[in-house]
N, CA, C and O atoms as CSV, one atom per row, in Angstrom:
chain,resi,resn,atom,element,x,y,z
A,1,UNK,N,N,17.395,-12.816,-6.295
A,1,UNK,CA,C,16.603,-13.287,-5.173
A,1,UNK,C,C,17.262,-12.994,-3.830
A,1,UNK,O,O,16.587,-13.017,-2.801
A,2,UNK,N,N,18.560,-12.719,-3.816
A,2,UNK,CA,C,19.241,-12.369,-2.572
A,2,UNK,C,C,18.682,-11.065,-2.016
A,2,UNK,O,O,18.561,-10.905,-0.801
A,3,UNK,N,N,18.346,-10.143,-2.894
A,3,UNK,CA,C,17.777,-8.869,-2.458
A,3,UNK,C,C,16.417,-9.083,-1.798
A,3,UNK,O,O,16.133,-8.491,-0.757
A,4,UNK,N,N,15.587,-9.912,-2.389
A,4,UNK,CA,C,14.264,-10.198,-1.817
A,4,UNK,C,C,14.424,-10.834,-0.436
A,4,UNK,O,O,13.704,-10.485,0.499
A,5,UNK,N,N,15.357,-11.757,-0.313
A,5,UNK,CA,C,15.594,-12.411,0.982
A,5,UNK,C,C,16.047,-11.396,2.017
A,5,UNK,O,O,15.602,-11.450,3.164
A,6,UNK,N,N,16.916,-10.478,1.643
A,6,UNK,CA,C,17.398,-9.448,2.569
A,6,UNK,C,C,16.256,-8.513,2.980
A,6,UNK,O,O,16.145,-8.149,4.150
A,7,UNK,N,N,15.420,-8.131,2.036
A,7,UNK,CA,C,14.284,-7.273,2.360
A,7,UNK,C,C,13.304,-7.984,3.290
A,7,UNK,O,O,12.713,-7.352,4.165
A,8,UNK,N,N,13.131,-9.274,3.111
A,8,UNK,CA,C,12.263,-10.042,4.023
A,8,UNK,C,C,12.859,-10.091,5.426
A,8,UNK,O,O,12.126,-10.062,6.415
A,9,UNK,N,N,14.189,-10.165,5.518
A,9,UNK,CA,C,14.851,-10.121,6.826
A,9,UNK,C,C,14.595,-8.775,7.503
A,9,UNK,O,O,14.346,-8.713,8.707
A,10,UNK,N,N,14.658,-7.702,6.717
A,10,UNK,CA,C,14.391,-6.371,7.263
A,10,UNK,C,C,12.951,-6.282,7.750
A,10,UNK,O,O,12.691,-5.726,8.817
A,11,UNK,N,N,12.010,-6.824,6.975
A,11,UNK,CA,C,10.605,-6.851,7.403
A,11,UNK,C,C,10.456,-7.587,8.731
A,11,UNK,O,O,9.788,-7.094,9.639
A,12,UNK,N,N,11.067,-8.753,8.851
A,12,UNK,CA,C,10.961,-9.542,10.083
A,12,UNK,C,C,11.569,-8.784,11.258
A,12,UNK,O,O,10.995,-8.766,12.347
A,13,UNK,N,N,12.736,-8.153,11.042
A,13,UNK,CA,C,13.359,-7.364,12.098
A,13,UNK,C,C,12.446,-6.223,12.520
A,13,UNK,O,O,12.271,-5.980,13.714
A,14,UNK,N,N,11.861,-5.518,11.552
A,14,UNK,CA,C,11.017,-4.368,11.856
A,14,UNK,C,C,9.808,-4.775,12.683
A,14,UNK,O,O,9.463,-4.096,13.650
A,15,UNK,N,N,9.168,-5.864,12.319
A,15,UNK,CA,C,7.997,-6.332,13.068
A,15,UNK,C,C,8.410,-6.683,14.498
A,15,UNK,O,O,7.727,-6.306,15.451
A,16,UNK,N,N,9.522,-7.401,14.650
A,16,UNK,CA,C,10.003,-7.751,15.993
A,16,UNK,C,C,10.316,-6.500,16.812
A,16,UNK,O,O,9.945,-6.407,17.982
A,17,UNK,N,N,10.998,-5.548,16.193
A,17,UNK,CA,C,11.397,-4.320,16.884
A,17,UNK,C,C,10.177,-3.514,17.311
A,17,UNK,O,O,10.103,-3.043,18.446
A,18,UNK,N,N,9.230,-3.358,16.407
A,18,UNK,CA,C,8.018,-2.593,16.724
A,18,UNK,C,C,7.239,-3.268,17.847
A,18,UNK,O,O,6.756,-2.598,18.759
A,19,UNK,N,N,7.114,-4.591,17.785
A,19,UNK,CA,C,6.396,-5.310,18.842
A,19,UNK,C,C,7.099,-5.150,20.186
A,19,UNK,O,O,6.445,-4.945,21.208
A,20,UNK,N,N,8.404,-5.240,20.189
A,20,UNK,CA,C,9.166,-5.124,21.428
A,20,UNK,C,C,9.108,-3.710,22.022
A,20,UNK,O,O,9.110,-3.547,23.242
A,21,UNK,N,N,9.057,-2.704,21.168
A,21,UNK,CA,C,9.098,-1.312,21.614
A,21,UNK,C,C,7.783,-0.563,21.340
A,21,UNK,O,O,7.777,0.663,21.236
A,22,UNK,N,N,6.686,-1.293,21.224
A,22,UNK,CA,C,5.418,-0.661,20.858
A,22,UNK,C,C,4.959,0.367,21.886
A,22,UNK,O,O,4.348,1.370,21.517
A,23,UNK,N,N,5.239,0.141,23.163
A,23,UNK,CA,C,4.852,1.124,24.182
A,23,UNK,C,C,5.464,2.489,23.884
A,23,UNK,O,O,4.778,3.510,23.937
A,24,UNK,N,N,6.743,2.499,23.574
A,24,UNK,CA,C,7.445,3.754,23.312
A,24,UNK,C,C,7.077,4.333,21.954
A,24,UNK,O,O,6.864,5.539,21.825
A,25,UNK,N,N,7.001,3.459,20.925
A,25,UNK,CA,C,6.767,3.925,19.560
A,25,UNK,C,C,5.310,4.287,19.286
A,25,UNK,O,O,5.029,5.285,18.622
A,26,UNK,N,N,4.393,3.482,19.795
A,26,UNK,CA,C,2.978,3.634,19.451
A,26,UNK,C,C,2.093,3.979,20.647
A,26,UNK,O,O,0.877,4.121,20.518
A,27,UNK,N,N,2.728,4.112,21.818
A,27,UNK,CA,C,2.010,4.480,23.049
A,27,UNK,C,C,0.982,3.448,23.488
A,27,UNK,O,O,0.044,3.767,24.219
A,28,UNK,N,N,1.164,2.192,23.034
A,28,UNK,CA,C,0.328,1.095,23.524
A,28,UNK,C,C,1.061,-0.219,23.288
A,28,UNK,O,O,1.895,-0.332,22.390
A,29,UNK,N,N,0.734,-1.204,24.109
A,29,UNK,CA,C,1.376,-2.510,23.996
A,29,UNK,C,C,0.676,-3.327,22.917
A,29,UNK,O,O,-0.537,-3.532,22.966
A,30,UNK,N,N,1.454,-3.789,21.942
A,30,UNK,CA,C,0.915,-4.619,20.864
A,30,UNK,C,C,1.678,-5.934,20.805
A,30,UNK,O,O,2.887,-5.975,21.035
A,31,UNK,N,N,0.965,-6.999,20.498
A,31,UNK,CA,C,1.618,-8.295,20.288
A,31,UNK,C,C,2.241,-8.312,18.892
A,31,UNK,O,O,1.974,-7.436,18.069
A,32,UNK,N,N,3.064,-9.309,18.643
A,32,UNK,CA,C,3.687,-9.448,17.318
A,32,UNK,C,C,2.610,-9.598,16.241
A,32,UNK,O,O,2.731,-9.024,15.159
A,33,UNK,N,N,1.564,-10.364,16.534
A,33,UNK,CA,C,0.477,-10.582,15.571
A,33,UNK,C,C,-0.234,-9.262,15.263
A,33,UNK,O,O,-0.562,-8.988,14.109
A,34,UNK,N,N,-0.468,-8.455,16.284
A,34,UNK,CA,C,-1.118,-7.165,16.065
A,34,UNK,C,C,-0.248,-6.248,15.213
A,34,UNK,O,O,-0.754,-5.531,14.350
A,35,UNK,N,N,1.055,-6.273,15.455
A,35,UNK,CA,C,1.972,-5.464,14.642
A,35,UNK,C,C,1.963,-5.961,13.203
A,35,UNK,O,O,1.893,-5.156,12.273
A,36,UNK,N,N,2.033,-7.282,13.005
A,36,UNK,CA,C,2.000,-7.849,11.643
A,36,UNK,C,C,0.741,-7.415,10.899
A,36,UNK,O,O,0.799,-7.110,9.708
A,37,UNK,N,N,-0.395,-7.385,11.593
A,37,UNK,CA,C,-1.655,-7.006,10.951
A,37,UNK,C,C,-1.661,-5.553,10.488
A,37,UNK,O,O,-2.346,-5.219,9.521
A,38,UNK,N,N,-0.912,-4.689,11.160
A,38,UNK,CA,C,-0.873,-3.288,10.785
A,38,UNK,C,C,0.355,-2.870,10.001
A,38,UNK,O,O,0.470,-1.714,9.593
A,39,UNK,N,N,1.269,-3.794,9.787
A,39,UNK,CA,C,2.542,-3.488,9.136
A,39,UNK,C,C,2.430,-3.667,7.624
A,39,UNK,O,O,1.881,-4.662,7.151
A,40,UNK,N,N,2.946,-2.710,6.877
A,40,UNK,CA,C,3.008,-2.833,5.411
A,40,UNK,C,C,4.403,-3.306,5.033
A,40,UNK,O,O,5.355,-2.530,5.117
A,41,UNK,N,N,4.545,-4.552,4.620
A,41,UNK,CA,C,5.884,-5.089,4.347
A,41,UNK,C,C,6.522,-4.477,3.105
A,41,UNK,O,O,5.837,-3.990,2.206
A,42,UNK,N,N,7.850,-4.514,3.080
A,42,UNK,CA,C,8.594,-4.070,1.897
A,42,UNK,C,C,8.343,-5.010,0.728
A,42,UNK,O,O,8.263,-4.570,-0.419
A,43,UNK,N,N,8.218,-6.307,1.015
A,43,UNK,CA,C,8.047,-7.327,-0.020
A,43,UNK,C,C,6.667,-7.942,0.083
A,43,UNK,O,O,6.245,-8.372,1.156
A,44,UNK,N,N,5.972,-7.981,-1.029
A,44,UNK,CA,C,4.685,-8.682,-1.115
A,44,UNK,C,C,4.816,-9.774,-2.171
A,44,UNK,O,O,5.402,-9.558,-3.232
A,45,UNK,N,N,4.267,-10.937,-1.873
A,45,UNK,CA,C,4.367,-12.074,-2.780
A,45,UNK,C,C,2.997,-12.363,-3.371
A,45,UNK,O,O,1.996,-12.415,-2.656
A,46,UNK,N,N,2.966,-12.548,-4.676
A,46,UNK,CA,C,1.748,-12.888,-5.416
A,46,UNK,C,C,2.041,-14.133,-6.222
A,46,UNK,O,O,2.633,-14.059,-7.298
A,47,UNK,N,N,1.628,-15.280,-5.703
A,47,UNK,CA,C,1.933,-16.535,-6.389
A,47,UNK,C,C,3.432,-16.757,-6.414
A,47,UNK,O,O,4.067,-16.854,-5.364
A,48,UNK,N,N,3.999,-16.838,-7.607
A,48,UNK,CA,C,5.444,-17.074,-7.723
A,48,UNK,C,C,6.235,-15.791,-7.942
A,48,UNK,O,O,7.456,-15.845,-8.093
A,49,UNK,N,N,5.568,-14.638,-7.962
A,49,UNK,CA,C,6.284,-13.375,-8.159
A,49,UNK,C,C,6.186,-12.508,-6.906
A,49,UNK,O,O,5.301,-12.691,-6.070
A,50,UNK,N,N,7.109,-11.571,-6.799
A,50,UNK,CA,C,7.149,-10.676,-5.648
A,50,UNK,C,C,7.276,-9.244,-6.133
A,50,UNK,O,O,7.821,-8.983,-7.206
A,51,UNK,N,N,6.769,-8.325,-5.333
A,51,UNK,CA,C,6.955,-6.903,-5.628
A,51,UNK,C,C,7.566,-6.243,-4.399
A,51,UNK,O,O,7.404,-6.717,-3.274
A,52,UNK,N,N,8.268,-5.147,-4.635
A,52,UNK,CA,C,8.954,-4.434,-3.568
A,52,UNK,C,C,8.361,-3.042,-3.457
A,52,UNK,O,O,8.173,-2.353,-4.460
A,53,UNK,N,N,8.070,-2.635,-2.234
A,53,UNK,CA,C,7.506,-1.326,-1.969
A,53,UNK,C,C,8.645,-0.330,-1.789
A,53,UNK,O,O,9.572,-0.573,-1.016
A,54,UNK,N,N,8.575,0.795,-2.507
A,54,UNK,CA,C,9.605,1.822,-2.383
A,54,UNK,C,C,8.972,3.206,-2.350
A,54,UNK,O,O,7.814,3.387,-2.724
A,55,UNK,N,N,9.733,4.151,-1.908
A,55,UNK,CA,C,9.333,5.548,-1.957
A,55,UNK,C,C,10.576,6.329,-2.351
A,55,UNK,O,O,11.634,6.179,-1.740
A,56,UNK,N,N,10.443,7.161,-3.375
A,56,UNK,CA,C,11.568,7.964,-3.841
A,56,UNK,C,C,11.136,9.420,-3.834
A,56,UNK,O,O,10.175,9.790,-4.508
A,57,UNK,N,N,11.839,10.243,-3.078
A,57,UNK,CA,C,11.551,11.680,-3.058
A,57,UNK,C,C,12.235,12.322,-4.257
A,57,UNK,O,O,13.461,12.282,-4.368
A,58,UNK,N,N,11.449,12.916,-5.155
A,58,UNK,CA,C,12.016,13.556,-6.344
A,58,UNK,C,C,12.048,15.072,-6.215
A,58,UNK,O,O,12.548,15.764,-7.102
A,59,UNK,N,N,11.512,15.590,-5.104
A,59,UNK,CA,C,11.533,17.027,-4.838
A,59,UNK,C,C,11.695,17.238,-3.349
A,59,UNK,O,O,11.462,16.325,-2.556
A,60,UNK,N,N,12.090,18.427,-2.970
A,60,UNK,CA,C,12.144,18.788,-1.564
A,60,UNK,C,C,13.526,18.622,-0.950
A,60,UNK,O,O,14.516,18.390,-1.643
A,61,UNK,N,N,13.560,18.748,0.374
A,61,UNK,CA,C,14.830,18.739,1.105
A,61,UNK,C,C,15.524,17.380,1.079
A,61,UNK,O,O,16.749,17.314,1.180
A,62,UNK,N,N,14.762,16.300,0.944
A,62,UNK,CA,C,15.346,14.956,0.977
A,62,UNK,C,C,15.292,14.295,-0.399
A,62,UNK,O,O,15.034,13.097,-0.517
A,63,UNK,N,N,15.537,15.088,-1.427
A,63,UNK,CA,C,15.458,14.601,-2.796
A,63,UNK,C,C,16.520,13.516,-3.046
A,63,UNK,O,O,17.640,13.597,-2.541
A,64,UNK,N,N,16.148,12.519,-3.824
A,64,UNK,CA,C,17.075,11.448,-4.189
A,64,UNK,C,C,18.094,11.968,-5.199
A,64,UNK,O,O,17.841,12.940,-5.910
A,65,UNK,N,N,19.243,11.310,-5.251
A,65,UNK,CA,C,20.252,11.612,-6.264
A,65,UNK,C,C,20.057,10.661,-7.434
A,65,UNK,O,O,19.640,9.517,-7.250
A,66,UNK,N,N,20.358,11.133,-8.629
A,66,UNK,CA,C,20.168,10.327,-9.835
A,66,UNK,C,C,21.450,10.322,-10.654
A,66,UNK,O,O,22.191,11.304,-10.672
A,67,UNK,N,N,21.703,9.206,-11.331
A,67,UNK,CA,C,22.857,9.077,-12.202
A,67,UNK,C,C,22.422,8.516,-13.545
A,67,UNK,O,O,21.449,7.766,-13.632
A,68,UNK,N,N,23.148,8.883,-14.589
A,68,UNK,CA,C,22.843,8.323,-15.906
A,68,UNK,C,C,23.646,7.043,-16.114
A,68,UNK,O,O,24.390,6.616,-15.231
A,69,UNK,N,N,23.491,6.437,-17.285
A,69,UNK,CA,C,24.150,5.162,-17.565
A,69,UNK,C,C,25.670,5.270,-17.612
A,69,UNK,O,O,26.351,4.246,-17.560
A,70,UNK,N,N,26.222,6.482,-17.708
A,70,UNK,CA,C,27.682,6.685,-17.712
A,70,UNK,C,C,28.227,6.964,-16.317
A,70,UNK,O,O,29.422,7.210,-16.149
A,71,UNK,N,N,27.346,6.924,-15.314
A,71,UNK,CA,C,27.766,7.155,-13.944
A,71,UNK,C,C,27.887,8.622,-13.581
A,71,UNK,O,O,28.483,8.957,-12.557
A,72,UNK,N,N,27.330,9.507,-14.406
A,72,UNK,CA,C,27.382,10.942,-14.149
A,72,UNK,C,C,26.104,11.356,-13.412
A,72,UNK,O,O,25.003,10.938,-13.770
A,73,UNK,N,N,26.272,12.179,-12.385
A,73,UNK,CA,C,25.094,12.622,-11.645
A,73,UNK,C,C,24.263,13.561,-12.503
A,73,UNK,O,O,24.782,14.454,-13.172
A,74,UNK,N,N,22.942,13.329,-12.464
A,74,UNK,CA,C,22.011,14.234,-13.139
A,74,UNK,C,C,21.147,14.873,-12.062
A,74,UNK,O,O,20.903,14.264,-11.020
A,75,UNK,N,N,20.688,16.082,-12.301
A,75,UNK,CA,C,19.997,16.821,-11.258
A,75,UNK,C,C,18.486,16.856,-11.419
A,75,UNK,O,O,17.781,17.335,-10.531
A,76,UNK,N,N,17.983,16.360,-12.529
A,76,UNK,CA,C,16.546,16.245,-12.712
A,76,UNK,C,C,16.175,14.770,-12.683
A,76,UNK,O,O,16.899,13.946,-13.243
A,77,UNK,N,N,15.067,14.420,-12.045
A,77,UNK,CA,C,14.680,13.008,-12.026
A,77,UNK,C,C,14.344,12.531,-13.427
A,77,UNK,O,O,13.965,13.327,-14.286
A,78,UNK,N,N,14.483,11.226,-13.660
A,78,UNK,CA,C,14.077,10.682,-14.951
A,78,UNK,C,C,12.606,10.982,-15.229
A,78,UNK,O,O,11.809,11.140,-14.305
A,79,UNK,N,N,12.263,11.056,-16.488
A,79,UNK,CA,C,10.883,11.360,-16.830
A,79,UNK,C,C,9.962,10.261,-16.338
A,79,UNK,O,O,10.371,9.107,-16.207
A,80,UNK,N,N,8.734,10.619,-16.069
A,80,UNK,CA,C,7.764,9.665,-15.555
A,80,UNK,C,C,7.553,8.532,-16.555
A,80,UNK,O,O,7.435,8.763,-17.758
A,81,UNK,N,N,7.507,7.311,-16.039
A,81,UNK,CA,C,7.261,6.160,-16.892
A,81,UNK,C,C,8.517,5.430,-17.336
A,81,UNK,O,O,8.415,4.397,-17.997
A,82,UNK,N,N,9.706,5.934,-16.992
A,82,UNK,CA,C,10.924,5.250,-17.420
A,82,UNK,C,C,11.738,4.726,-16.235
A,82,UNK,O,O,12.915,4.404,-16.399
A,83,UNK,N,N,11.140,4.635,-15.055
A,83,UNK,CA,C,11.867,4.199,-13.860
A,83,UNK,C,C,12.421,2.798,-13.989
A,83,UNK,O,O,13.461,2.498,-13.402
A,84,UNK,N,N,11.771,1.938,-14.730
A,84,UNK,CA,C,12.270,0.573,-14.883
A,84,UNK,C,C,13.583,0.520,-15.642
A,84,UNK,O,O,14.294,-0.482,-15.559
A,85,UNK,N,N,13.930,1.577,-16.388
A,85,UNK,CA,C,15.206,1.626,-17.101
A,85,UNK,C,C,16.331,1.953,-16.164
A,85,UNK,O,O,17.484,2.037,-16.588
């Protein structure tokens, strides 16, 4: 749960930062509420459970690095459907 709390802190910081700098970032002045309405948070809560939004580049110039269970780097991404492992 410490990770979820940290991600929520990042969400709160991002909303504050975007609202404060909306003129420069979005070319218009937005209130905090307006930013919240358009912001997609990292953490979403559904009842007593939460999910985390992620994006992993598996191809291209910004490809993620992968390691196996022995700590050895592997150069191909894990097969589709086994990310939870």
